[in-house]
N, C-alpha and C positions, 0 to 999 in steps of 0.2 A: 116732291110728291112721288116721282117715279121710283126713287130709291126706297121710299116707305112701302110702296107696293111690292117691290122685289123682296124686301125683308118680310113682308106679310106672307109671301109664297114660301119663303124658306122656313118660317115659323110653322106654317101648316104642315109642311113635309116633316119637320122635326117632331111634331105632335103625332103624326101618323106612325112614324118610326117608334116613338115611345110607346104608343098603344101596342104596336107589334111585339115589342119586347115583353110587355105584360102578357100578351097572348102566349108567347113562348113559355113563360114561367107558369102560367095557369095550366097549360096543356101538360107540361112536365109534372106538375103537382098532381093533376088529376090521375095520370097514369100511376104515379107513385102511390097515391091513395088506393087505387084499385088493386095494385099488386100486393100491397102490404096490409090492406084492410084498415087504413088509418082514417077513421071517421072525422076526426078533428080537421085534418088536412082537406078532406072532401068538403066539409062545411065552409072552410075558408075560400075554396074555389067558388062555391056556389054564392057565397056572400059578396064576392068581388065582381059579380056579373053586372050589377047596377052601375058600377064605375065605368066599365067598358061601354055599356049602352049609352051612358051620359056623354062620354068623351067622343064616341064615334058620331053621335047625333050632332054634337057641337061642331065637328069637322064638316059635316054635310051642310049645316046651317051657315057656317062661316063661308064655305065655298059658294053657296048661293048668294050670300050677301056681297061678296067680292065681285062676282059676275054681274050682279045688278048695279053695282056702284062704280066699278072700274072699267067695264066694257072690254075685257081682255080679248085678244084674238090669237090665232095660230097656236104656238106651243104653250103660251100662258093659259089659254083656255083649255087645252088638253090637260095641262097640269092640274088645274082646278077640278075638272071633271074626274080626272084619274084619282086624285086624293079622296074625293067623296066616294068613288067606286071602291077603292081599296079599303076605306074605312068600313063600308058596308060588309065587305067580305070578312074583315076582322071581327066585326060584331057577331057574325054567324059562327066564326071559329070559336069565339068566346062561349056562345050558346052550346056548341058541341062539347067543349071542355066541361061545361056544367053537366051535360048529360052523362059524361064519363064519371064525373064525381058522384052523381046520383046512383049510377051503377055500383060504384064503390061502397056506398052506404047500404045498398040492397044486399050486397054479397059479403059484407064485412065479417059476419059471424059464421061464414061457411068457407071451406077450402075445397078446391077441386084438384084435378091433375096439374102437376107442376109444369107439364108441357105447355098447357094453355097460358099459364102465368108467364112463362118464358117467352111465348109468342107475343103476348101483349107488350111485354117490356121491350122486346126486339123491335116491334112495330113503333112503339113510342120513341125509341132511339132514332129510327129512320125519319119519323115525322119531325123530330127536333132538328135533324140535319136539313130537311127541306125548308122548315121555317127560318132557320138561320140563313140559309142560302137566299131565300126570298127577301129577307130584310137587307142582306148585303147587296143584292142586285138593285134594290130600291135606293139604298143609301148612296151607292157609288155609281148608279146608272150603268150597270154592267149588262150590256145587251146579251152577250153570250151566256152569262150565268142565268139570266132570265129565261133564255131558251132552254137551258139545261134542266130546269125544274121538272118538266114533264118526264125526262129520263130518270131523275131522282125519285119520282113518284112511283115508278113501275114496281120496285121491290115491295112497296107497301101494299099494293094491290095483290101481289102474289101471296103475301102473308095472310091477308084477309081470306083468300080462297083456301089457304091451308087450314084455317080454323074450321071450316066445314068438314074437311077430311078427318080432323081430330074429333070433332063432335060426333061423327058417324060411328066412331069406335066405342063411345061410352055406352054403358049398360045401366048403371045405377040412376034412378030417377032424380035423386037429389043432385047428383053430379051434372045431369043434363040440364036441370033448372039453373044451376050456377053457371054452367058453360054457356047457356043461352044469353045470359047477361054479359058474359065476356065477349061473345060474338057481336052483340050490339055495340059494345065499347070499341071493338075492332073496326066496326063499320063507321063509328064516329071519327076515329082516327083517320081512316081512309078519306072521309069527307073533309077533314081539316086540311089534309095534304092536297086534295082537289082544289080547295079554295086558294091555297098557295100557288098552285099552277095557274089558276085564273088570274091571280094578281100578277104573275110573271107575264102572262099574255098582255095584260094592261100596261105593264112596264115597257114591253116591246112597242105597243101603240104609242105610248108617251114619247118614246125616243125616235120613232120612225114615222109616225103619222099614218101607219097602216097596220092592219091586223094580219097581213101576210106573214108567213114564217120567215121569209127573207126580206130585208128592207129594200125598198126601191130607191132610197136616198141614204146618204150617210146619217148616223145618229145626230139629232139636233142638239144644240147646246142649250140644255134646259137648266132651270134654276136649281 
């Protein structure tokens, strides 16, 4: 019975990681759709949101079911709570990727300054790096990498601020309207990275049992 329970925990973690990889792909696709004006790719990102919602809800429900039936304690209980919490953040990341895809559809028939397109692509690349690091930290229970996510997020915030400096230089009304959609997409990317940082903090809690930046005990041997 106990071996079955441990396998259940492993399977739940594997599902959360699988959802995370879908989030990475959808975020990358939404940025590509925005930069290239690819409406079909944007539509695929939007259409895939229901799958993410369904899977993250299933993780939450399964977590509650296991807690109610298996009465886990200590690190097992932290793991179950953490998987549901991480799934919730991934669901929100998916929503933000959809918002970027919707921006791509709104701006598909218009082009603006290449500078802003380059900034979006650069920001998307940085977000991709943060998401990959987040999944690696969860997969391998890498405490130091989980702590590093906040540092990896800082350049993304700087690029978001740079968007406003570029926006202030625009004069043409149509360019300003297009650029406003790009600024919103930049904000969505920033928020996706913020969710990854929140997940990193939850990984730290999962491993140490504390929300402090430094653990008060060695990392626990979690499933």
